[in-house]
VEXDREN-2710 file (C-alpha; in Angstrom, 1 decimal):
% VEXDREN-2710
k/r/px/py/pz
1/MET/47.5/-28.9/-35.8
2/ALA/44.5/-31.2/-36.1
3/ALA/41.5/-30.8/-33.9
4/THR/42.1/-34.3/-32.5
5/ASP/45.6/-33.4/-31.4
6/VAL/44.2/-30.4/-29.5
7/ASP/41.6/-32.6/-27.8
8/VAL/44.4/-35.0/-26.7
9/PHE/46.4/-32.2/-25.2
10/SER/43.4/-30.6/-23.5
11/ASN/42.4/-33.9/-21.9
12/GLU/46.0/-34.7/-20.7
13/GLU/46.3/-35.1/-17.0
14/LYS/47.8/-32.1/-15.1
15/ARG/51.0/-32.9/-13.1
16/SER/51.8/-31.3/-9.8
17/LEU/55.4/-30.1/-9.3
18/SER/57.3/-28.8/-6.3
19/LEU/59.3/-25.6/-6.5
20/GLY/62.9/-25.4/-5.7
21/GLY/62.6/-21.9/-4.1
22/HIS/60.5/-18.8/-3.7
23/VAL/59.0/-17.6/-7.0
24/GLY/56.6/-14.9/-6.0
25/PHE/53.2/-15.7/-7.4
26/ASP/51.9/-16.1/-3.8
27/SER/51.5/-12.3/-4.0
28/LEU/48.7/-12.6/-6.5
29/PRO/46.0/-12.2/-3.8
30/ASP/47.7/-9.0/-2.6
31/GLN/48.0/-7.7/-6.2
32/LEU/44.3/-8.4/-6.7
33/VAL/43.3/-6.6/-3.5
34/SER/45.5/-3.6/-4.4
35/LYS/44.0/-3.5/-7.9
36/SER/40.4/-3.8/-6.6
37/VAL/40.9/-1.1/-4.0
38/THR/42.4/1.2/-6.7
39/GLN/39.5/0.5/-9.1
40/GLY/36.8/0.8/-6.4
41/PHE/33.6/-1.2/-6.1
42/CYS/30.0/-0.7/-7.1
43/PHE/26.9/-1.9/-5.4
44/ASN/23.3/-1.4/-6.5
45/ILE/20.3/-1.8/-4.2
46/LEU/16.7/-2.0/-5.3
47/CYS/14.1/-1.0/-2.6
48/VAL/10.6/-2.3/-3.3
49/GLY/7.8/-1.4/-1.1
50/GLU/4.8/0.8/-0.6
51/THR/5.1/4.6/-0.2
52/GLY/5.9/5.6/3.4
53/ILE/7.0/2.1/4.5
54/GLY/10.4/3.4/5.5
55/LYS/12.7/2.6/2.6
56/SER/14.6/5.9/2.6
57/THR/15.0/5.8/6.4
58/LEU/16.4/2.3/6.4
59/MET/19.0/3.2/3.6
60/ASN/20.1/6.2/5.7
61/THR/20.4/4.0/8.7
62/LEU/22.3/1.2/6.9
63/PHE/25.0/3.5/5.5
64/ASN/25.0/5.9/8.5
65/THR/24.5/8.9/6.3
66/THR/21.7/11.0/4.9
67/PHE/20.9/10.5/1.2
68/GLU/19.1/13.1/-0.9
69/ASN/15.4/12.0/-0.8
70/GLU/12.3/13.6/-2.2
71/GLU/9.1/13.1/-0.4
72/ALA/6.9/10.8/-2.5
73/SER/3.1/11.3/-2.6
74/HIS/0.4/8.6/-2.7
75/TYR/-1.2/9.9/-5.8
76/GLN/1.1/8.6/-8.6
77/ASN/-0.6/7.5/-11.8
78/GLY/1.8/4.5/-12.0
79/VAL/5.0/3.0/-10.8
80/TYR/8.3/4.5/-11.8
81/LEU/11.9/3.8/-10.7
82/ARG/14.1/6.6/-9.4
83/PRO/17.8/5.7/-9.3
84/ARG/20.3/7.8/-7.3
85/THR/24.1/7.1/-7.4
86/TYR/26.4/8.2/-4.6
87/ASP/30.2/8.0/-4.1
88/LEU/31.1/6.7/-0.6
89/GLN/34.4/6.2/1.0
90/GLU/35.3/4.2/4.1
91/SER/39.0/4.1/5.0
92/ASN/40.7/3.7/1.6
93/VAL/37.8/1.8/-0.1
94/HIS/35.6/3.6/-2.6
95/LEU/32.1/2.4/-3.2
96/LYS/29.8/3.7/-6.0
97/LEU/26.4/3.0/-4.4
98/THR/23.2/3.2/-6.5
99/ILE/19.9/3.1/-4.6
100/VAL/16.8/2.6/-6.8
101/ASP/13.5/3.5/-5.3
102/THR/10.1/2.3/-6.6
103/VAL/8.0/5.4/-6.5
104/GLY/4.2/4.9/-6.4
105/PHE/4.4/1.1/-5.8
106/GLY/1.2/-0.2/-4.4
107/ASP/-0.6/3.2/-4.5
108/GLN/-2.9/2.4/-7.4
109/ILE/-6.3/0.9/-7.2
110/ASN/-5.5/-1.5/-10.0
111/LYS/-2.2/-3.1/-8.9
112/GLU/-2.1/-5.9/-11.5
113/GLU/0.8/-4.5/-13.5
114/SER/2.7/-2.8/-10.7
115/TYR/5.6/-5.2/-11.1
116/LYS/6.2/-4.6/-14.8
117/PRO/8.2/-1.3/-14.5
118/ILE/10.5/-3.0/-12.0
119/VAL/11.0/-6.1/-14.3
120/ASP/11.6/-3.8/-17.3
121/TYR/14.2/-1.7/-15.3
122/ILE/16.2/-4.8/-14.3
123/ASP/16.1/-6.2/-17.8
124/THR/17.2/-2.8/-19.2
125/GLN/20.3/-2.9/-17.0
126/PHE/21.1/-6.4/-18.1
127/GLU/20.6/-5.4/-21.7
128/ASN/22.9/-2.4/-21.3
129/TYR/25.7/-4.6/-19.9
130/LEU/25.2/-7.2/-22.6
131/GLN/25.4/-4.6/-25.4
132/GLU/28.7/-3.4/-23.8
133/GLU/30.0/-7.0/-23.8
134/LEU/29.1/-7.5/-27.4
135/LYS/30.9/-4.4/-28.6
136/ILE/34.0/-4.9/-30.7
137/LYS/35.8/-2.3/-28.6
138/ARG/34.7/-2.9/-25.0
139/SER/35.4/-0.9/-21.9
140/LEU/34.1/-3.1/-19.1
141/PHE/37.0/-2.1/-16.9
142/ASN/35.6/1.4/-16.3
143/TYR/32.0/0.6/-17.2
144/HIS/29.5/1.8/-14.7
145/ASP/27.7/-1.5/-13.9
146/THR/24.1/-0.7/-13.0
147/ARG/22.8/-4.3/-12.7
148/ILE/20.8/-4.7/-9.5
149/HIS/22.7/-6.8/-7.0
150/ILE/20.1/-7.0/-4.2
151/CYS/16.4/-6.3/-3.9
152/LEU/15.2/-5.4/-0.4
153/TYR/11.5/-6.2/-0.4
154/PHE/9.7/-4.3/2.3
155/ILE/6.8/-6.1/3.8
156/ALA/4.1/-4.2/5.7
157/PRO/3.9/-5.3/9.3
158/THR/0.3/-6.5/9.2
159/GLY/0.9/-9.6/11.3
160/HIS/-1.4/-11.7/9.1
161/SER/0.0/-12.8/5.7
162/LEU/1.6/-11.5/2.6
163/LYS/-0.5/-9.5/0.2
164/SER/-1.1/-10.9/-3.3
165/LEU/0.8/-8.0/-4.7
166/ASP/3.9/-9.0/-2.7
167/LEU/3.7/-12.7/-3.8
168/VAL/3.2/-11.8/-7.5
169/THR/6.0/-9.2/-7.5
170/MET/8.5/-11.4/-5.7
171/LYS/7.6/-14.4/-8.0
172/LYS/8.3/-12.2/-11.1
173/LEU/11.6/-11.0/-9.7
174/ASP/13.2/-14.1/-8.1
175/SER/14.8/-15.2/-11.4
176/LYS/16.2/-11.8/-12.1
177/VAL/17.6/-10.5/-8.8
178/ASN/18.6/-11.6/-5.3
179/ILE/15.7/-11.0/-3.0
180/ILE/15.9/-10.4/0.8
181/PRO/12.5/-9.9/2.3
182/ILE/12.4/-7.6/5.3
183/ILE/9.5/-6.7/7.6
184/ALA/9.5/-2.9/7.9
185/LYS/8.6/-0.9/11.0
186/ALA/8.8/-4.1/13.1
187/ASP/8.3/-2.1/16.3
188/THR/4.6/-1.8/15.5
189/ILE/3.8/-5.5/16.3
190/SER/4.5/-7.5/19.4
191/LYS/7.3/-10.2/19.7
192/SER/4.8/-13.1/19.6
193/GLU/3.0/-11.7/16.5
194/LEU/6.3/-11.0/14.8
195/HIS/7.5/-14.6/15.3
196/LYS/4.2/-16.0/13.9
197/PHE/4.3/-13.5/11.0
198/LYS/7.8/-14.6/10.0
199/ILE/6.8/-18.3/10.0
200/LYS/3.7/-17.4/7.9
201/ILE/5.7/-15.4/5.4
202/MET/8.3/-18.1/4.8
203/SER/5.5/-20.7/4.5
204/GLU/3.7/-18.7/1.9
205/LEU/7.0/-18.0/0.0
206/VAL/7.7/-21.7/-0.1
207/SER/4.2/-22.8/-1.1
208/ASN/4.1/-20.2/-3.9
209/GLY/7.6/-21.2/-5.2
210/VAL/9.3/-17.9/-4.5
211/GLN/13.0/-18.3/-4.4
212/ILE/14.6/-15.7/-2.1
213/TYR/18.4/-15.2/-1.6
214/GLN/20.0/-17.7/0.7
215/PHE/23.3/-16.7/2.4
216/PRO/26.0/-19.1/1.1
217/THR/27.2/-21.9/3.3
218/ASP/29.9/-23.3/1.0
219/ASP/32.7/-21.1/2.5
220/ASP/33.9/-22.4/5.8
221/ALA/34.8/-18.9/7.0
222/VAL/31.2/-17.7/6.9
223/ALA/29.2/-21.0/6.7
224/GLU/28.2/-21.0/10.4
225/ILE/27.0/-17.5/10.6
226/ASN/25.2/-17.6/7.2
227/SER/23.5/-20.8/8.1
228/SER/22.2/-19.3/11.4
229/MET/21.1/-16.1/9.6
230/ASN/19.2/-18.0/7.0
231/ALA/16.9/-19.2/9.8
232/HIS/16.2/-15.6/10.8
233/LEU/14.7/-14.6/7.4
234/PRO/12.8/-12.4/6.9
235/PHE/14.6/-9.8/8.9
236/ALA/12.4/-7.6/11.0
237/VAL/14.0/-4.1/11.0
238/VAL/13.6/-0.7/12.4
239/GLY/15.2/2.4/10.9
240/SER/16.1/5.7/12.5
241/VAL/18.7/8.4/12.1
242/GLU/17.7/10.1/15.4
243/GLU/20.1/9.8/18.3
244/VAL/18.7/9.2/21.7
245/LYS/20.6/9.1/25.0
246/VAL/20.1/5.8/26.8
247/GLY/22.0/5.6/30.0
248/ASN/25.5/6.9/29.5
249/LYS/25.6/6.4/25.7
250/THR/23.9/7.9/22.7
251/VAL/22.4/5.4/20.3
252/ARG/20.3/5.5/17.2
253/ALA/16.7/4.8/18.2
254/ARG/13.1/5.6/18.0
255/GLN/11.6/7.4/21.1
256/TYR/8.1/6.5/22.2
257/PRO/6.0/7.5/25.2
258/TRP/6.4/4.0/26.5
259/GLY/10.1/3.6/25.9
260/VAL/12.9/3.5/23.4
261/VAL/13.5/1.1/20.4
262/GLN/17.2/0.9/19.8
263/VAL/18.1/0.2/16.1
264/GLU/21.3/-1.6/16.9
265/ASN/20.0/-3.6/19.8
266/GLU/19.5/-7.2/18.5
267/SER/16.9/-7.9/21.2
268/HIS/14.8/-5.1/19.7
269/CYS/15.0/-5.8/15.9
270/ASP/17.1/-7.5/13.2
271/PHE/18.8/-4.4/11.8
272/VAL/22.3/-5.5/12.9
273/LYS/21.7/-8.9/11.3
274/LEU/20.7/-7.3/8.1
275/ARG/23.7/-5.0/8.0
276/GLU/26.1/-7.8/8.8
277/MET/24.7/-10.1/6.1
278/LEU/24.1/-7.4/3.4
279/ILE/27.3/-5.3/3.8
280/ARG/29.9/-6.9/6.0
281/VAL/29.7/-10.6/5.0
282/ASN/27.9/-11.2/1.7
283/MET/28.2/-8.1/-0.4
284/GLU/30.7/-9.7/-2.8
285/ASP/28.7/-12.9/-3.0
286/LEU/25.6/-10.8/-4.0
287/ARG/27.7/-9.2/-6.8
288/GLU/28.9/-12.6/-7.9
289/GLN/25.4/-14.2/-7.8
290/THR/24.1/-11.3/-9.9
291/HIS/26.7/-11.8/-12.6
292/ALA/27.0/-15.6/-12.5
293/ARG/23.4/-16.5/-12.1
294/HIS/20.9/-13.8/-13.0
295/TYR/22.8/-12.1/-15.7
296/GLU/24.0/-15.4/-17.2
297/LEU/20.4/-16.5/-17.4
298/TYR/19.3/-13.3/-19.2
299/ARG/22.4/-13.5/-21.5
300/ARG/21.8/-17.1/-22.4
301/CYS/18.1/-16.5/-23.2
302/LYS/19.0/-13.4/-25.3
303/LEU/21.7/-15.3/-27.3
304/GLU/19.4/-18.3/-27.8
305/GLU/16.8/-15.9/-29.2
306/MET/19.4/-14.6/-31.6
307/GLY/20.2/-18.2/-32.7
308/PHE/23.5/-18.8/-30.8
309/LYS/24.0/-22.2/-29.2
310/ASP/26.9/-24.0/-27.6
311/THR/26.5/-27.2/-29.6
312/ASP/24.9/-28.2/-32.9
313/PRO/22.4/-31.1/-33.3
314/ASP/25.4/-33.5/-33.5
315/SER/26.7/-32.3/-30.1
316/GLN/29.7/-30.8/-31.8
317/PRO/31.1/-27.4/-30.6
318/PHE/29.2/-24.6/-32.3
319/SER/31.3/-22.1/-34.3
320/LEU/30.5/-18.5/-33.7
321/GLN/31.5/-17.7/-37.3
322/GLU/29.2/-20.4/-38.6
323/THR/26.4/-19.1/-36.4
324/TYR/27.0/-15.6/-37.6
325/GLU/27.1/-16.7/-41.3
326/ALA/23.9/-18.8/-40.8
327/LYS/22.1/-15.9/-39.1
328/ARG/23.4/-13.5/-41.8
329/LYS/22.0/-15.8/-44.5
330/GLU/18.8/-16.2/-42.7
331/PHE/18.5/-12.4/-42.2
332/LEU/19.3/-11.7/-45.9
333/GLY/16.8/-14.3/-46.9
334/ASP/14.1/-12.8/-44.7
335/LEU/15.1/-9.4/-46.0
336/GLN/14.9/-10.5/-49.7
337/ARG/11.6/-12.3/-49.0
338/LYS/10.1/-9.2/-47.3
339/GLU/11.5/-7.0/-50.1
340/GLU/9.7/-9.3/-52.7
341/GLU/6.6/-9.2/-50.6
342/MET/6.8/-5.4/-50.5
343/ARG/7.4/-5.2/-54.2
344/GLN/4.5/-7.5/-55.0
345/MET/2.3/-5.6/-52.6
346/PHE/3.4/-2.3/-54.4
347/VAL/2.6/-3.9/-57.8
348/ASN/-0.8/-5.0/-56.6
349/LYS/-1.5/-1.7/-55.1
350/VAL/-0.5/0.1/-58.3
351/LYS/-2.8/-2.3/-60.3
352/GLU/-5.7/-1.7/-57.9
353/THR/-5.1/2.1/-58.1
354/GLU/-5.0/1.9/-61.9
355/ALA/-8.2/-0.1/-62.0
356/GLU/-9.9/2.4/-59.7
357/LEU/-8.6/5.3/-61.8
358/LYS/-9.9/3.6/-65.0
359/GLU/-13.3/3.0/-63.4
360/LYS/-13.5/6.6/-62.3
361/GLU/-12.4/7.7/-65.7
362/ARG/-15.1/5.6/-67.3
363/GLU/-17.7/7.0/-64.9
364/LEU/-16.5/10.6/-65.7
365/HIS/-16.7/9.9/-69.4
366/ASP/-20.2/8.5/-69.1
367/LYS/-21.2/11.5/-67.1
368/PHE/-19.7/13.8/-69.6
369/GLU/-21.5/12.1/-72.5
370/LEU/-24.8/12.4/-70.5
371/LEU/-24.2/16.0/-69.8
372/LYS/-23.3/16.6/-73.5
373/ARG/-26.5/15.0/-74.7
374/MET/-28.5/17.0/-72.2
375/HIS/-26.8/20.1/-73.4
376/GLN/-27.5/19.3/-77.0
377/GLU/-31.1/18.6/-76.2
378/GLU/-31.4/21.9/-74.3
379/LYS/-29.7/23.7/-77.2
380/ARG/-32.2/22.2/-79.7
381/LYS/-35.1/23.2/-77.5
382/VAL/-33.8/26.7/-77.2
383/GLU/-33.2/26.9/-80.9
384/GLU/-36.8/25.8/-81.6
385/LYS/-38.1/28.3/-79.1
386/ARG/-36.0/31.0/-80.8
387/LYS/-37.4/30.1/-84.3
388/ASP/-40.9/30.2/-82.9
389/LEU/-40.3/33.5/-81.3
390/GLU/-38.8/34.9/-84.5
391/GLU/-41.9/33.7/-86.5
392/GLU/-44.2/35.3/-83.9
393/ILE/-42.1/38.6/-84.2
394/ASN/-42.4/38.5/-88.0
395/ALA/-46.1/37.9/-87.9
396/PHE/-46.5/40.6/-85.4
397/ASN/-44.5/43.0/-87.5
398/THR/-46.6/42.1/-90.6
399/ARG/-49.9/42.8/-88.7
400/LYS/-48.5/46.0/-87.4
401/VAL/-47.5/47.2/-90.9
402/ALA/-51.0/46.3/-92.2
403/ALA/-52.7/48.0/-89.3
404/GLU/-50.6/51.1/-89.9
405/THR/-51.4/51.1/-93.6
406/LEU/-55.0/50.7/-92.9
407/SER/-55.1/53.6/-90.4
408/LEU/-53.4/55.9/-93.0
409/SER/-55.8/55.0/-95.8
410/GLN/-59.0/55.8/-93.9
411/PRO/-58.3/59.7/-93.4
412/LEU/-57.6/60.1/-97.1
413/LYS/-60.9/58.5/-98.1
414/LYS/-62.8/60.8/-95.7
415/ASP/-61.2/63.9/-97.3
416/LYS/-62.2/62.8/-100.8
417/ASP/-65.7/62.3/-99.6
418/ARG/-65.9/65.8/-98.3
419/LYS/-64.7/67.4/-101.5
420/ASN/-67.3/65.5/-103.5
END
């Protein structure tokens, strides 16, 4: 069938028909719910904040349990991320929860690159998912999705303004993850200071172009509550797993000499608002936003780097096969060019080495000839000295013989003279 025929059918107007009786596809939502419950869910939280700001305590408070936590020191050489995965169950719903802690964040004197390990970790999780997607034999159904769905950014309750580290880090992360800023340990500043601090934080975020997660208002079922909660950002929270008796009931709270701060009392802090928005109302939207917005942005950029596009210069649909063949030819061409460059480089190197060896050989030959001449000269001098020495020995022997002959002849002459 020609491509034009396909285009005609694809652009044909869809017709609405009425059913003559019950068919049964109205059970699809129930089937989807049943399948999702059987498969279970995963949710990944990234906690960014300075050491000792209350990240672990808030996680324990949010999920009403005690996670395994190691006490972190303030003397880390750098920032590293520590993921921990837990299997939770509530009623018949299974949740695979991963909490990623930023150990050592904000503890260094030089904080310029504190955000880089966080960005690298988020990109690594996106890359792992992309590699799984690009496999010929994929297993996304049972793949453990480690992409970060929400970043809870813990702000120190200074009451003044955001630190430059906070602004830089959130700006680097806002295109990669959903960010909800929260004011930690909100019971350490007064109500009036807290209100001004919230206004100051939101003003600085807007002026610096930091995009934080906004609770969706396109669904009528949650539009009203989400719209009202957007106005309460950033949430000022207090975390505690200690139970304190207040009146006739026991509540989770923090006990002070001057009174009790109840975690789930909305007049004391925004913990209930955070829990409602994060877990009970918008958890699925956070998962969808991660996949449809942040992951898609990463995926698109990576595929464009690899040379894949949706349309060609003529605005025609781009063929994956053609793209693959073009990239393959380009790769083979680059490989051949690099191979030729390596071969030429090898030849040049061999020539340079040969020239160096010939030069060294010539130097050695010249040195050998010089030594040979010096040896011959020394040999000639030694030979001359030997001849001179032999002549001296011969002359000495001659004189010796003459002297001996003379000494023998003198006694004989004396004897003759006596006889006469």
